[in-house]
N, CA, C and O atoms as a CHARMM CRD file, in Angstrom:
* protein
*
  276
    1    1 MET  N      0.83900  -1.16000   0.00000 PROA 1      0.00000
    2    1 MET  CA     0.00000   0.00000   0.00000 PROA 1      0.00000
    3    1 MET  C      0.89100   1.23200   0.00000 PROA 1      0.00000
    4    1 MET  O      1.81400   1.32600   0.81000 PROA 1      0.00000
    5    2 LYS  N      0.63200   2.16900  -0.88800 PROA 2      0.00000
    6    2 LYS  CA     1.42800   3.38900  -0.97200 PROA 2      0.00000
    7    2 LYS  C      0.51000   4.59400  -0.82700 PROA 2      0.00000
    8    2 LYS  O     -0.64100   4.58400  -1.26300 PROA 2      0.00000
    9    3 SER  N      1.05100   5.62100  -0.20700 PROA 3      0.00000
   10    3 SER  CA     0.28000   6.85900  -0.11500 PROA 3      0.00000
   11    3 SER  C      0.55000   7.70500  -1.34600 PROA 3      0.00000
   12    3 SER  O      1.56600   7.54300  -2.02100 PROA 3      0.00000
   13    4 LYS  N     -0.36100   8.59200  -1.62000 PROA 4      0.00000
   14    4 LYS  CA    -0.17500   9.47300  -2.76800 PROA 4      0.00000
   15    4 LYS  C      0.94800  10.45200  -2.47400 PROA 4      0.00000
   16    4 LYS  O      1.13400  10.87500  -1.33300 PROA 4      0.00000
   17    5 ASN  N      1.68700  10.80400  -3.49600 PROA 5      0.00000
   18    5 ASN  CA     2.78600  11.74500  -3.32400 PROA 5      0.00000
   19    5 ASN  C      2.30600  13.18500  -3.21100 PROA 5      0.00000
   20    5 ASN  O      3.01900  14.03400  -2.67500 PROA 5      0.00000
   21    6 SER  N      1.11600  13.46700  -3.70500 PROA 6      0.00000
   22    6 SER  CA     0.64700  14.84700  -3.66900 PROA 6      0.00000
   23    6 SER  C      0.22000  15.21600  -2.25400 PROA 6      0.00000
   24    6 SER  O     -0.58000  14.51900  -1.62900 PROA 6      0.00000
   25    7 SER  N      0.75700  16.30300  -1.77100 PROA 7      0.00000
   26    7 SER  CA     0.35200  16.79300  -0.46700 PROA 7      0.00000
   27    7 SER  C      0.14700  18.29800  -0.57100 PROA 7      0.00000
   28    7 SER  O      0.85500  19.00000  -1.29200 PROA 7      0.00000
   29    8 GLU  N     -0.82100  18.75200   0.15800 PROA 8      0.00000
   30    8 GLU  CA    -1.15700  20.16100   0.11200 PROA 8      0.00000
   31    8 GLU  C     -0.73000  20.80600   1.43100 PROA 8      0.00000
   32    8 GLU  O     -0.96300  20.25800   2.50800 PROA 8      0.00000
   33    9 LEU  N     -0.10900  21.96500   1.32900 PROA 9      0.00000
   34    9 LEU  CA     0.31400  22.66400   2.53600 PROA 9      0.00000
   35    9 LEU  C     -0.90400  23.12000   3.32600 PROA 9      0.00000
   36    9 LEU  O     -1.95000  23.43400   2.75700 PROA 9      0.00000
   37   10 LEU  N     -0.75500  23.15200   4.62500 PROA 10     0.00000
   38   10 LEU  CA    -1.82100  23.57800   5.51000 PROA 10     0.00000
   39   10 LEU  C     -1.95500  25.09500   5.45000 PROA 10     0.00000
   40   10 LEU  O     -0.98000  25.82000   5.64400 PROA 10     0.00000
   41   11 ASP  N     -3.15300  25.56100   5.18400 PROA 11     0.00000
   42   11 ASP  CA    -3.44500  26.99300   5.16400 PROA 11     0.00000
   43   11 ASP  C     -4.20500  27.30900   6.44600 PROA 11     0.00000
   44   11 ASP  O     -5.38700  26.98800   6.56300 PROA 11     0.00000
   45   12 PHE  N     -3.52600  27.94000   7.41300 PROA 12     0.00000
   46   12 PHE  CA    -4.13700  28.16800   8.71100 PROA 12     0.00000
   47   12 PHE  C     -5.38900  29.03300   8.63100 PROA 12     0.00000
   48   12 PHE  O     -6.35000  28.78700   9.35900 PROA 12     0.00000
   49   13 GLU  N     -5.39800  30.01800   7.78000 PROA 13     0.00000
   50   13 GLU  CA    -6.57700  30.88500   7.65800 PROA 13     0.00000
   51   13 GLU  C     -7.80100  30.09100   7.19300 PROA 13     0.00000
   52   13 GLU  O     -8.92000  30.34700   7.63700 PROA 13     0.00000
   53   14 ARG  N     -7.58300  29.14100   6.31100 PROA 14     0.00000
   54   14 ARG  CA    -8.68600  28.36700   5.75200 PROA 14     0.00000
   55   14 ARG  C     -8.98100  27.11100   6.56900 PROA 14     0.00000
   56   14 ARG  O    -10.14200  26.78800   6.81900 PROA 14     0.00000
   57   15 ASP  N     -7.92300  26.40000   6.98700 PROA 15     0.00000
   58   15 ASP  CA    -8.08700  25.07400   7.58200 PROA 15     0.00000
   59   15 ASP  C     -8.23200  25.07100   9.10400 PROA 15     0.00000
   60   15 ASP  O     -8.76800  24.11800   9.67100 PROA 15     0.00000
   61   16 VAL  N     -7.76600  26.11200   9.76000 PROA 16     0.00000
   62   16 VAL  CA    -7.84400  26.16700  11.21700 PROA 16     0.00000
   63   16 VAL  C     -8.47200  27.51100  11.61300 PROA 16     0.00000
   64   16 VAL  O     -7.78200  28.42300  12.06700 PROA 16     0.00000
   65   17 PRO  N     -9.77500  27.61000  11.43400 PROA 17     0.00000
   66   17 PRO  CA   -10.41000  28.88500  11.76300 PROA 17     0.00000
   67   17 PRO  C    -10.40600  29.12400  13.27600 PROA 17     0.00000
   68   17 PRO  O    -10.73100  28.22500  14.05300 PROA 17     0.00000
   69   18 THR  N    -10.04300  30.32200  13.68000 PROA 18     0.00000
   70   18 THR  CA   -10.04300  30.68600  15.09100 PROA 18     0.00000
   71   18 THR  C    -10.76300  32.01600  15.27100 PROA 18     0.00000
   72   18 THR  O    -10.74800  32.88000  14.39300 PROA 18     0.00000
   73   19 THR  N    -11.37600  32.15200  16.40200 PROA 19     0.00000
   74   19 THR  CA   -12.07100  33.39800  16.70200 PROA 19     0.00000
   75   19 THR  C    -11.20200  34.23300  17.63600 PROA 19     0.00000
   76   19 THR  O    -10.17900  33.76800  18.13800 PROA 19     0.00000
   77   20 GLU  N    -11.62200  35.45900  17.85700 PROA 20     0.00000
   78   20 GLU  CA   -10.90800  36.31900  18.79100 PROA 20     0.00000
   79   20 GLU  C    -10.91600  35.71500  20.19800 PROA 20     0.00000
   80   20 GLU  O     -9.92800  35.80500  20.92700 PROA 20     0.00000
   81   21 ASN  N    -12.04600  35.09600  20.56900 PROA 21     0.00000
   82   21 ASN  CA   -12.14100  34.44600  21.88100 PROA 21     0.00000
   83   21 ASN  C    -11.16500  33.27700  22.00100 PROA 21     0.00000
   84   21 ASN  O    -10.59500  33.05000  23.06800 PROA 21     0.00000
   85   22 ASP  N    -10.97300  32.53700  20.90900 PROA 22     0.00000
   86   22 ASP  CA   -10.00400  31.43300  20.92300 PROA 22     0.00000
   87   22 ASP  C     -8.60300  31.95800  21.22400 PROA 22     0.00000
   88   22 ASP  O     -7.87900  31.38600  22.03900 PROA 22     0.00000
   89   23 ILE  N     -8.23200  33.03900  20.57000 PROA 23     0.00000
   90   23 ILE  CA    -6.89800  33.60800  20.74600 PROA 23     0.00000
   91   23 ILE  C     -6.72600  34.12600  22.17300 PROA 23     0.00000
   92   23 ILE  O     -5.67400  33.92800  22.78100 PROA 23     0.00000
   93   24 LEU  N     -7.75200  34.78800  22.71100 PROA 24     0.00000
   94   24 LEU  CA    -7.68100  35.27800  24.08600 PROA 24     0.00000
   95   24 LEU  C     -7.53700  34.12300  25.07600 PROA 24     0.00000
   96   24 LEU  O     -6.77000  34.21900  26.03400 PROA 24     0.00000
   97   25 ALA  N     -8.27400  33.03200  24.84700 PROA 25     0.00000
   98   25 ALA  CA    -8.18400  31.86100  25.72500 PROA 25     0.00000
   99   25 ALA  C     -6.79000  31.24500  25.65700 PROA 25     0.00000
  100   25 ALA  O     -6.24500  30.84800  26.68700 PROA 25     0.00000
  101   26 LEU  N     -6.21500  31.15800  24.48200 PROA 26     0.00000
  102   26 LEU  CA    -4.86800  30.60100  24.34800 PROA 26     0.00000
  103   26 LEU  C     -3.83900  31.47200  25.06700 PROA 26     0.00000
  104   26 LEU  O     -2.90400  30.95300  25.67600 PROA 26     0.00000
  105   27 ARG  N     -4.00700  32.77400  25.00000 PROA 27     0.00000
  106   27 ARG  CA    -3.08600  33.67700  25.69600 PROA 27     0.00000
  107   27 ARG  C     -3.21600  33.53700  27.21000 PROA 27     0.00000
  108   27 ARG  O     -2.21700  33.58400  27.92800 PROA 27     0.00000
  109   28 ARG  N     -4.45600  33.36300  27.69900 PROA 28     0.00000
  110   28 ARG  CA    -4.66200  33.18000  29.13900 PROA 28     0.00000
  111   28 ARG  C     -4.00400  31.89400  29.62000 PROA 28     0.00000
  112   28 ARG  O     -3.36300  31.87900  30.67100 PROA 28     0.00000
  113   29 VAL  N     -4.15600  30.83100  28.86700 PROA 29     0.00000
  114   29 VAL  CA    -3.59000  29.53900  29.25400 PROA 29     0.00000
  115   29 VAL  C     -2.06700  29.60700  29.26500 PROA 29     0.00000
  116   29 VAL  O     -1.42200  28.99800  30.11900 PROA 29     0.00000
  117   30 ARG  N     -1.50200  30.33100  28.33800 PROA 30     0.00000
  118   30 ARG  CA    -0.04800  30.42500  28.24300 PROA 30     0.00000
  119   30 ARG  C      0.54500  31.08200  29.49000 PROA 30     0.00000
  120   30 ARG  O      1.67400  30.77400  29.87400 PROA 30     0.00000
  121   31 THR  N     -0.20100  31.97700  30.12000 PROA 31     0.00000
  122   31 THR  CA     0.33100  32.69100  31.27800 PROA 31     0.00000
  123   31 THR  C      0.10200  31.96000  32.60100 PROA 31     0.00000
  124   31 THR  O      0.60000  32.40300  33.63600 PROA 31     0.00000
  125   32 LEU  N     -0.63800  30.85500  32.58800 PROA 32     0.00000
  126   32 LEU  CA    -0.86200  30.10000  33.81600 PROA 32     0.00000
  127   32 LEU  C      0.42800  29.43100  34.26400 PROA 32     0.00000
  128   32 LEU  O      1.26500  29.06000  33.44100 PROA 32     0.00000
  129   33 THR  N      0.57900  29.28300  35.55600 PROA 33     0.00000
  130   33 THR  CA     1.75300  28.58500  36.07000 PROA 33     0.00000
  131   33 THR  C      1.44600  27.09600  36.17500 PROA 33     0.00000
  132   33 THR  O      0.28800  26.69400  36.28900 PROA 33     0.00000
  133   34 GLN  N      2.48700  26.29500  36.13500 PROA 34     0.00000
  134   34 GLN  CA     2.30400  24.85200  36.25000 PROA 34     0.00000
  135   34 GLN  C      2.12100  24.47100  37.70800 PROA 34     0.00000
  136   34 GLN  O      2.64100  25.13100  38.60800 PROA 34     0.00000
  137   35 MET  N      1.37400  23.39600  37.92800 PROA 35     0.00000
  138   35 MET  CA     1.17300  22.88300  39.28100 PROA 35     0.00000
  139   35 MET  C      2.38400  22.07400  39.70600 PROA 35     0.00000
  140   35 MET  O      3.00600  21.38900  38.89500 PROA 35     0.00000
  141   36 ASP  N      2.71200  22.16200  40.99700 PROA 36     0.00000
  142   36 ASP  CA     3.72400  21.24500  41.50900 PROA 36     0.00000
  143   36 ASP  C      3.04000  19.91800  41.81900 PROA 36     0.00000
  144   36 ASP  O      1.81500  19.81800  41.75200 PROA 36     0.00000
  145   37 LEU  N      3.81500  18.91400  42.15200 PROA 37     0.00000
  146   37 LEU  CA     3.28100  17.56600  42.33400 PROA 37     0.00000
  147   37 LEU  C      2.23800  17.50800  43.44800 PROA 37     0.00000
  148   37 LEU  O      1.20300  16.86100  43.29500 PROA 37     0.00000
  149   38 LYS  N      2.50700  18.18400  44.57300 PROA 38     0.00000
  150   38 LYS  CA     1.55800  18.14500  45.69000 PROA 38     0.00000
  151   38 LYS  C      0.22300  18.78800  45.30600 PROA 38     0.00000
  152   38 LYS  O     -0.83500  18.27700  45.67200 PROA 38     0.00000
  153   39 ALA  N      0.26500  19.89000  44.58000 PROA 39     0.00000
  154   39 ALA  CA    -0.96900  20.54600  44.15200 PROA 39     0.00000
  155   39 ALA  C     -1.73800  19.64800  43.18500 PROA 39     0.00000
  156   39 ALA  O     -2.96700  19.58500  43.23200 PROA 39     0.00000
  157   40 TYR  N     -1.01000  18.95500  42.31100 PROA 40     0.00000
  158   40 TYR  CA    -1.66100  18.05600  41.35800 PROA 40     0.00000
  159   40 TYR  C     -2.33800  16.89800  42.08200 PROA 40     0.00000
  160   40 TYR  O     -3.45100  16.51300  41.72200 PROA 40     0.00000
  161   41 ILE  N     -1.68300  16.33800  43.09500 PROA 41     0.00000
  162   41 ILE  CA    -2.27500  15.23500  43.86700 PROA 41     0.00000
  163   41 ILE  C     -3.51600  15.71700  44.60900 PROA 41     0.00000
  164   41 ILE  O     -4.52100  15.00700  44.65100 PROA 41     0.00000
  165   42 ARG  N     -3.46300  16.92500  45.20000 PROA 42     0.00000
  166   42 ARG  CA    -4.65000  17.48900  45.86400 PROA 42     0.00000
  167   42 ARG  C     -5.78800  17.66500  44.86400 PROA 42     0.00000
  168   42 ARG  O     -6.94700  17.40100  45.18200 PROA 42     0.00000
  169   43 PHE  N     -5.45400  18.11100  43.65500 PROA 43     0.00000
  170   43 PHE  CA    -6.45900  18.27500  42.59800 PROA 43     0.00000
  171   43 PHE  C     -7.11700  16.93000  42.27700 PROA 43     0.00000
  172   43 PHE  O     -8.34100  16.85100  42.17500 PROA 43     0.00000
  173   44 LEU  N     -6.32000  15.88100  42.11900 PROA 44     0.00000
  174   44 LEU  CA    -6.87300  14.55800  41.81600 PROA 44     0.00000
  175   44 LEU  C     -7.72000  14.03400  42.96900 PROA 44     0.00000
  176   44 LEU  O     -8.76700  13.42500  42.74800 PROA 44     0.00000
  177   45 GLU  N     -7.26600  14.27200  44.20900 PROA 45     0.00000
  178   45 GLU  CA    -8.01500  13.80300  45.37100 PROA 45     0.00000
  179   45 GLU  C     -9.34800  14.52200  45.51900 PROA 45     0.00000
  180   45 GLU  O    -10.26700  13.99500  46.14500 PROA 45     0.00000
  181   46 SER  N     -9.46700  15.71500  44.95200 PROA 46     0.00000
  182   46 SER  CA   -10.71800  16.46400  45.06400 PROA 46     0.00000
  183   46 SER  C    -11.86400  15.76900  44.32900 PROA 46     0.00000
  184   46 SER  O    -13.03100  16.04000  44.61100 PROA 46     0.00000
  185   47 PHE  N    -11.54600  14.88200  43.39700 PROA 47     0.00000
  186   47 PHE  CA   -12.59100  14.15300  42.68200 PROA 47     0.00000
  187   47 PHE  C    -13.16600  13.01400  43.51400 PROA 47     0.00000
  188   47 PHE  O    -14.26400  12.53000  43.23600 PROA 47     0.00000
  189   48 GLY  N    -12.43400  12.58900  44.52500 PROA 48     0.00000
  190   48 GLY  CA   -12.89300  11.47200  45.34200 PROA 48     0.00000
  191   48 GLY  C    -12.73600  10.16300  44.59200 PROA 48     0.00000
  192   48 GLY  O    -12.52300  10.14600  43.38000 PROA 48     0.00000
  193   49 SER  N    -12.84400   9.08200  45.32100 PROA 49     0.00000
  194   49 SER  CA   -12.76500   7.77000  44.67400 PROA 49     0.00000
  195   49 SER  C    -13.66800   6.81900  45.43800 PROA 49     0.00000
  196   49 SER  O    -13.89500   7.00000  46.63400 PROA 49     0.00000
  197   50 PRO  N    -14.18200   5.81100  44.75600 PROA 50     0.00000
  198   50 PRO  CA   -15.03400   4.83900  45.44800 PROA 50     0.00000
  199   50 PRO  C    -14.20200   4.02300  46.42800 PROA 50     0.00000
  200   50 PRO  O    -12.99700   3.86100  46.23400 PROA 50     0.00000
  201   51 PRO  N    -14.83100   3.50900  47.47600 PROA 51     0.00000
  202   51 PRO  CA   -14.09800   2.67100  48.42600 PROA 51     0.00000
  203   51 PRO  C    -13.55100   1.41300  47.74700 PROA 51     0.00000
  204   51 PRO  O    -14.09300   0.94300  46.74700 PROA 51     0.00000
  205   52 ALA  N    -12.47000   0.88400  48.30900 PROA 52     0.00000
  206   52 ALA  CA   -11.82500  -0.29300  47.72800 PROA 52     0.00000
  207   52 ALA  C    -12.78600  -1.47100  47.63100 PROA 52     0.00000
  208   52 ALA  O    -12.72100  -2.23800  46.67000 PROA 52     0.00000
  209   53 SER  N    -13.68200  -1.62800  48.61100 PROA 53     0.00000
  210   53 SER  CA   -14.62600  -2.75000  48.57600 PROA 53     0.00000
  211   53 SER  C    -15.54700  -2.64300  47.35700 PROA 53     0.00000
  212   53 SER  O    -15.91800  -3.65700  46.76700 PROA 53     0.00000
  213   54 GLN  N    -15.90700  -1.43800  46.99000 PROA 54     0.00000
  214   54 GLN  CA   -16.76200  -1.25300  45.81000 PROA 54     0.00000
  215   54 GLN  C    -15.99900  -1.59500  44.53500 PROA 54     0.00000
  216   54 GLN  O    -16.56400  -2.16900  43.60400 PROA 54     0.00000
  217   55 LEU  N    -14.71200  -1.24100  44.49300 PROA 55     0.00000
  218   55 LEU  CA   -13.90700  -1.58300  43.32500 PROA 55     0.00000
  219   55 LEU  C    -13.71200  -3.08300  43.19800 PROA 55     0.00000
  220   55 LEU  O    -13.75300  -3.62500  42.09400 PROA 55     0.00000
  221   56 ARG  N    -13.49600  -3.76400  44.33600 PROA 56     0.00000
  222   56 ARG  CA   -13.30800  -5.22100  44.29800 PROA 56     0.00000
  223   56 ARG  C    -14.58500  -5.93100  43.87800 PROA 56     0.00000
  224   56 ARG  O    -14.51600  -6.97800  43.23500 PROA 56     0.00000
  225   57 ALA  N    -15.74900  -5.39000  44.22300 PROA 57     0.00000
  226   57 ALA  CA   -17.01300  -6.03700  43.90800 PROA 57     0.00000
  227   57 ALA  C    -17.40900  -5.84500  42.44000 PROA 57     0.00000
  228   57 ALA  O    -18.29700  -6.53500  41.93900 PROA 57     0.00000
  229   58 LYS  N    -16.75200  -4.91600  41.75900 PROA 58     0.00000
  230   58 LYS  CA   -17.10000  -4.64900  40.35900 PROA 58     0.00000
  231   58 LYS  C    -16.70600  -5.85000  39.50300 PROA 58     0.00000
  232   58 LYS  O    -15.59500  -6.37000  39.60900 PROA 58     0.00000
  233   59 ARG  N    -17.63400  -6.27500  38.65800 PROA 59     0.00000
  234   59 ARG  CA   -17.36200  -7.41900  37.79300 PROA 59     0.00000
  235   59 ARG  C    -16.47600  -7.01800  36.63700 PROA 59     0.00000
  236   59 ARG  O    -16.56500  -5.89900  36.13200 PROA 59     0.00000
  237   60 GLY  N    -15.63800  -7.91200  36.22800 PROA 60     0.00000
  238   60 GLY  CA   -14.75600  -7.67700  35.08900 PROA 60     0.00000
  239   60 GLY  C    -15.45400  -8.02500  33.78200 PROA 60     0.00000
  240   60 GLY  O    -16.64600  -8.32900  33.77500 PROA 60     0.00000
  241   61 PRO  N    -14.73100  -7.98300  32.69900 PROA 61     0.00000
  242   61 PRO  CA   -15.33300  -8.29300  31.39800 PROA 61     0.00000
  243   61 PRO  C    -15.74900  -9.76500  31.31100 PROA 61     0.00000
  244   61 PRO  O    -15.08200 -10.64800  31.84900 PROA 61     0.00000
  245   62 ALA  N    -16.85000  -9.99900  30.62900 PROA 62     0.00000
  246   62 ALA  CA   -17.32700 -11.37100  30.45600 PROA 62     0.00000
  247   62 ALA  C    -16.64500 -11.97400  29.23900 PROA 62     0.00000
  248   62 ALA  O    -16.39700 -11.28600  28.24900 PROA 62     0.00000
  249   63 GLY  N    -16.35100 -13.23900  29.31900 PROA 63     0.00000
  250   63 GLY  CA   -15.72400 -13.91500  28.19600 PROA 63     0.00000
  251   63 GLY  C    -15.97600 -15.40100  28.26600 PROA 63     0.00000
  252   63 GLY  O    -16.50800 -15.89000  29.26300 PROA 63     0.00000
  253   64 PRO  N    -15.60400 -16.13500  27.22000 PROA 64     0.00000
  254   64 PRO  CA   -15.87300 -17.56300  27.21800 PROA 64     0.00000
  255   64 PRO  C    -15.05400 -18.32100  28.26200 PROA 64     0.00000
  256   64 PRO  O    -15.54100 -19.29200  28.84000 PROA 64     0.00000
  257   65 LYS  N    -13.81000 -17.88900  28.51000 PROA 65     0.00000
  258   65 LYS  CA   -12.98400 -18.56000  29.52000 PROA 65     0.00000
  259   65 LYS  C    -11.91600 -17.59900  29.99500 PROA 65     0.00000
  260   65 LYS  O    -11.60400 -16.63400  29.29700 PROA 65     0.00000
  261   66 PRO  N    -11.34700 -17.83700  31.16500 PROA 66     0.00000
  262   66 PRO  CA   -10.29800 -16.93300  31.68700 PROA 66     0.00000
  263   66 PRO  C     -9.06000 -16.96700  30.80000 PROA 66     0.00000
  264   66 PRO  O     -8.77500 -17.96000  30.13100 PROA 66     0.00000
  265   67 PHE  N     -8.34400 -15.87100  30.81500 PROA 67     0.00000
  266   67 PHE  CA    -7.08800 -15.77900  30.05800 PROA 67     0.00000
  267   67 PHE  C     -6.01400 -16.60700  30.75000 PROA 67     0.00000
  268   67 PHE  O     -5.87800 -16.55900  31.97200 PROA 67     0.00000
  269   68 GLU  N     -5.26100 -17.35800  29.97600 PROA 68     0.00000
  270   68 GLU  CA    -4.15900 -18.15100  30.51700 PROA 68     0.00000
  271   68 GLU  C     -2.88400 -17.87300  29.71800 PROA 68     0.00000
  272   68 GLU  O     -2.91900 -17.64300  28.50900 PROA 68     0.00000
  273   69 LEU  N     -1.77600 -17.90200  30.42500 PROA 69     0.00000
  274   69 LEU  CA    -0.48600 -17.74400  29.73600 PROA 69     0.00000
  275   69 LEU  C      0.03100 -19.06900  29.26900 PROA 69     0.00000
  276   69 LEU  O      1.10400 -19.13700  28.66900 PROA 69     0.00000
């Protein structure tokens, strides 16, 4: 299988339309500071997680037989 040799250059004005709001949002994101590891872990913990017993009780995928090596 071969790909065609003809390729067209990407025209950002035509192919990637952006609005003024898009540009403002990108500029805001660029100025944000990165989180350190502790802040990132606190962020993840804010979502909460189900108790381990609930995770263990969850059924796995059904199949004709268990996987064996």
